[in-house]
N, C-alpha and C positions, 0 to 999 in steps of 0.2 A: 432643772426642776420641773416636775409634771404639774402644770397648771391645774389640772382636773382636782388634784388633791390639795390644792392651796386653799387657805381661809380667805383669800384676797379675791374678791369678784373680779370678772374680766375688765371692767373698768377702774381697778385698782381701788376701789371703794372697800374699806374693811367690812367684813360681816359682823353682825353683833353676836356675841357670845351670849349663850342663855345659861345664866347661873341659878342656882337656887335663889330664893328670895332673899333680899337684903338683910331682913331681920334674922334669917338663918345664919348667913355669912358673920354678920356682926356678932352674934352670941358666941361664936366658936372662940375657945381658948387655943391659942397657937403659941407653942414655944419656939424658942430660937432654933431649936434643933429639928425643928419640922413636925412635932407630935402635935396633932389637933384633936381636941376634945369637945364634944358637943354636951354641955351640961343637961340640957332638956331631954334628949334621947339617950345619952349615956353612951353613944357611939364615938369610937376613937379610931384613928389612923395616922399614918405618917405620910408626909409630902417630901418631895425632894427640893433642892434650892429653888428651882423655877416655880414649883407650886406654892412654896412658901411665899416668894415674891408677889405672885398673882393674889393669894389670900390678903397680904399685908396691903397691896394697893387697893384692894377693894374695901377692906376694913378701914383705909385711910380716905375713902371717899370716891374712888375712880368707878366710874358707871359706865364708860364707854371703852371700845377695843382700843381706840387710838391712846388713850390714857393709860390703859394697861399695858400696852405693848411699849409704850415711851418709858414706863416705869421698868419694865424688863430690860429694854435696851440699855438702859443706865448700868444694870448690873451684869448682863451677859452679852457677849460679843457675837451677834447673830442677826442675820437679815430680818428686817420686820416681816415679811412673809412666813417665814420659819416660827417667829415668835408667835404671830397670829394662829398659825396651824397648831402650835402646842397650847395656846390659850383655848382654843375650841375644843381640843381633846380633853384637856382638863376640866373645862365646864361640863363637858359630858359625864365624865367620871364623878364629879360633884352632883350632877342631877341624880345620877344612879344610887349614890350614897344617901341621899336624902329623900327617897321616894317615900 
C-alpha cells in the first residue's frame, strides 16, 4: 500500500474526517437501501453499503475516526487503513453535497 495515499498519519494516528455539521447529518432520512434524503434542502442521493454504515455510525453518535472505523470493521472485512481512507473520501463527497 502506498502510504502517501493513506488516511493514516505516519505515526499511525488516524486523521480526523471533516463531515458536514452534525445537525446536517442528523436530519438526513436514510433508508436501509441507502437512499438518503435531506428534508431541508430537498436533496437526495444514494450511498453504497459502506456509506450507509458511516452515516448510521455518525447518526448513532460516532464523532471520531476510530469509532467510525471500528463500526465499519464490524461489518466489512478490510484493513483499518483502507477503511480510514474510504471514510475520508466519503466525508469529502458529503462536504461537496452540502455546500
